[in-house]
PyMOL CGO cylinders between C-alpha atoms (Angstrom):
from pymol import cmd
from pymol.cgo import CYLINDER

trace = [
    CYLINDER, 2.75, -6.88, 9.22, 6.01, -4.70, 10.25, 0.3, 1, 1, 1, 1, 1, 1,
    CYLINDER, 6.01, -4.70, 10.25, 5.77, -0.54, 9.89, 0.3, 1, 1, 1, 1, 1, 1,
    CYLINDER, 5.77, -0.54, 9.89, 8.40, 1.50, 9.53, 0.3, 1, 1, 1, 1, 1, 1,
    CYLINDER, 8.40, 1.50, 9.53, 5.88, 4.78, 10.37, 0.3, 1, 1, 1, 1, 1, 1,
    CYLINDER, 5.88, 4.78, 10.37, 7.57, 5.00, 13.86, 0.3, 1, 1, 1, 1, 1, 1,
    CYLINDER, 7.57, 5.00, 13.86, 10.89, 5.40, 11.78, 0.3, 1, 1, 1, 1, 1, 1,
    CYLINDER, 10.89, 5.40, 11.78, 10.13, 8.06, 9.44, 0.3, 1, 1, 1, 1, 1, 1,
    CYLINDER, 10.13, 8.06, 9.44, 8.51, 9.96, 12.75, 0.3, 1, 1, 1, 1, 1, 1,
    CYLINDER, 8.51, 9.96, 12.75, 11.99, 9.73, 14.66, 0.3, 1, 1, 1, 1, 1, 1,
    CYLINDER, 11.99, 9.73, 14.66, 13.90, 10.74, 11.59, 0.3, 1, 1, 1, 1, 1, 1,
    CYLINDER, 13.90, 10.74, 11.59, 11.28, 14.16, 11.34, 0.3, 1, 1, 1, 1, 1, 1,
    CYLINDER, 11.28, 14.16, 11.34, 11.68, 14.68, 15.28, 0.3, 1, 1, 1, 1, 1, 1,
    CYLINDER, 11.68, 14.68, 15.28, 15.06, 14.43, 14.97, 0.3, 1, 1, 1, 1, 1, 1,
    CYLINDER, 15.06, 14.43, 14.97, 15.42, 16.71, 11.51, 0.3, 1, 1, 1, 1, 1, 1,
    CYLINDER, 15.42, 16.71, 11.51, 17.43, 13.86, 9.76, 0.3, 1, 1, 1, 1, 1, 1,
    CYLINDER, 17.43, 13.86, 9.76, 16.47, 12.70, 6.27, 0.3, 1, 1, 1, 1, 1, 1,
    CYLINDER, 16.47, 12.70, 6.27, 16.67, 9.36, 4.91, 0.3, 1, 1, 1, 1, 1, 1,
    CYLINDER, 16.67, 9.36, 4.91, 19.58, 9.40, 3.52, 0.3, 1, 1, 1, 1, 1, 1,
    CYLINDER, 19.58, 9.40, 3.52, 21.97, 10.98, 5.72, 0.3, 1, 1, 1, 1, 1, 1,
    CYLINDER, 21.97, 10.98, 5.72, 20.96, 8.24, 7.88, 0.3, 1, 1, 1, 1, 1, 1,
    CYLINDER, 20.96, 8.24, 7.88, 21.71, 5.45, 5.72, 0.3, 1, 1, 1, 1, 1, 1,
    CYLINDER, 21.71, 5.45, 5.72, 25.17, 6.78, 4.54, 0.3, 1, 1, 1, 1, 1, 1,
    CYLINDER, 25.17, 6.78, 4.54, 25.67, 7.40, 8.47, 0.3, 1, 1, 1, 1, 1, 1,
    CYLINDER, 25.67, 7.40, 8.47, 24.95, 3.91, 9.52, 0.3, 1, 1, 1, 1, 1, 1,
    CYLINDER, 24.95, 3.91, 9.52, 26.23, 2.71, 6.23, 0.3, 1, 1, 1, 1, 1, 1,
    CYLINDER, 26.23, 2.71, 6.23, 23.03, 0.80, 4.74, 0.3, 1, 1, 1, 1, 1, 1,
    CYLINDER, 23.03, 0.80, 4.74, 23.15, -0.08, 0.97, 0.3, 1, 1, 1, 1, 1, 1,
    CYLINDER, 23.15, -0.08, 0.97, 20.05, 1.49, -1.04, 0.3, 1, 1, 1, 1, 1, 1,
    CYLINDER, 20.05, 1.49, -1.04, 18.99, -1.94, -1.21, 0.3, 1, 1, 1, 1, 1, 1,
    CYLINDER, 18.99, -1.94, -1.21, 18.48, -2.62, 2.09, 0.3, 1, 1, 1, 1, 1, 1,
    CYLINDER, 18.48, -2.62, 2.09, 17.25, 0.83, 3.11, 0.3, 1, 1, 1, 1, 1, 1,
    CYLINDER, 17.25, 0.83, 3.11, 14.38, 0.42, 0.13, 0.3, 1, 1, 1, 1, 1, 1,
    CYLINDER, 14.38, 0.42, 0.13, 12.94, -2.72, 2.59, 0.3, 1, 1, 1, 1, 1, 1,
    CYLINDER, 12.94, -2.72, 2.59, 12.01, 0.12, 4.68, 0.3, 1, 1, 1, 1, 1, 1,
    CYLINDER, 12.01, 0.12, 4.68, 10.37, 1.62, 2.41, 0.3, 1, 1, 1, 1, 1, 1,
    CYLINDER, 10.37, 1.62, 2.41, 8.70, -1.74, 1.04, 0.3, 1, 1, 1, 1, 1, 1,
    CYLINDER, 8.70, -1.74, 1.04, 7.87, -2.42, 4.97, 0.3, 1, 1, 1, 1, 1, 1,
    CYLINDER, 7.87, -2.42, 4.97, 10.04, -5.53, 4.30, 0.3, 1, 1, 1, 1, 1, 1,
    CYLINDER, 10.04, -5.53, 4.30, 11.62, -7.30, 6.79, 0.3, 1, 1, 1, 1, 1, 1,
    CYLINDER, 11.62, -7.30, 6.79, 15.64, -6.35, 7.97, 0.3, 1, 1, 1, 1, 1, 1,
    CYLINDER, 15.64, -6.35, 7.97, 17.80, -7.53, 10.40, 0.3, 1, 1, 1, 1, 1, 1,
    CYLINDER, 17.80, -7.53, 10.40, 18.18, -6.77, 13.80, 0.3, 1, 1, 1, 1, 1, 1,
    CYLINDER, 18.18, -6.77, 13.80, 21.43, -5.85, 13.30, 0.3, 1, 1, 1, 1, 1, 1,
    CYLINDER, 21.43, -5.85, 13.30, 20.46, -3.16, 11.01, 0.3, 1, 1, 1, 1, 1, 1,
    CYLINDER, 20.46, -3.16, 11.01, 17.89, -2.34, 13.41, 0.3, 1, 1, 1, 1, 1, 1,
    CYLINDER, 17.89, -2.34, 13.41, 19.86, -2.07, 16.37, 0.3, 1, 1, 1, 1, 1, 1,
    CYLINDER, 19.86, -2.07, 16.37, 22.39, 0.45, 14.24, 0.3, 1, 1, 1, 1, 1, 1,
    CYLINDER, 22.39, 0.45, 14.24, 19.57, 3.10, 13.63, 0.3, 1, 1, 1, 1, 1, 1,
    CYLINDER, 19.57, 3.10, 13.63, 18.68, 2.64, 17.42, 0.3, 1, 1, 1, 1, 1, 1,
    CYLINDER, 18.68, 2.64, 17.42, 21.86, 3.91, 18.28, 0.3, 1, 1, 1, 1, 1, 1,
    CYLINDER, 21.86, 3.91, 18.28, 22.89, 5.80, 15.61, 0.3, 1, 1, 1, 1, 1, 1,
    CYLINDER, 22.89, 5.80, 15.61, 19.39, 7.61, 16.85, 0.3, 1, 1, 1, 1, 1, 1,
    CYLINDER, 19.39, 7.61, 16.85, 19.87, 7.26, 20.42, 0.3, 1, 1, 1, 1, 1, 1,
    CYLINDER, 19.87, 7.26, 20.42, 16.37, 5.59, 20.44, 0.3, 1, 1, 1, 1, 1, 1,
    CYLINDER, 16.37, 5.59, 20.44, 14.53, 2.28, 21.65, 0.3, 1, 1, 1, 1, 1, 1,
    CYLINDER, 14.53, 2.28, 21.65, 13.46, 0.13, 19.05, 0.3, 1, 1, 1, 1, 1, 1,
    CYLINDER, 13.46, 0.13, 19.05, 9.34, 0.85, 19.56, 0.3, 1, 1, 1, 1, 1, 1,
    CYLINDER, 9.34, 0.85, 19.56, 10.90, 4.22, 17.81, 0.3, 1, 1, 1, 1, 1, 1,
    CYLINDER, 10.90, 4.22, 17.81, 11.90, 2.33, 14.88, 0.3, 1, 1, 1, 1, 1, 1,
    CYLINDER, 11.90, 2.33, 14.88, 9.59, -0.34, 14.22, 0.3, 1, 1, 1, 1, 1, 1,
    CYLINDER, 9.59, -0.34, 14.22, 6.15, -1.47, 15.23, 0.3, 1, 1, 1, 1, 1, 1,
    CYLINDER, 6.15, -1.47, 15.23, 4.19, -5.13, 14.30, 0.3, 1, 1, 1, 1, 1, 1,
    CYLINDER, 4.19, -5.13, 14.30, 0.39, -4.59, 13.58, 0.3, 1, 1, 1, 1, 1, 1,
    CYLINDER, 0.39, -4.59, 13.58, -1.36, -7.34, 14.21, 0.3, 1, 1, 1, 1, 1, 1,
    CYLINDER, -1.36, -7.34, 14.21, -3.35, -9.09, 11.42, 0.3, 1, 1, 1, 1, 1, 1,
    CYLINDER, -3.35, -9.09, 11.42, -7.30, -7.80, 11.95, 0.3, 1, 1, 1, 1, 1, 1,
    CYLINDER, -7.30, -7.80, 11.95, -8.28, -11.41, 9.70, 0.3, 1, 1, 1, 1, 1, 1,
    CYLINDER, -8.28, -11.41, 9.70, -6.87, -13.66, 12.41, 0.3, 1, 1, 1, 1, 1, 1,
]
cmd.load_cgo(trace, "trace")
């Protein structure tokens, strides 16, 4: 399972709002909605966020193993 909880934590730490980030990197509302739903986004999108926030990928997304396996 993909979690974007690290992104929300990073934004809070840096004092940046979700909409501010979306506008800065030019993400559509639909793409940004995928974050809220925990859906997959492209690595290009993850890269844009990392570059804008000057953070590693681990500050944006984490993979949580499926405990049923």
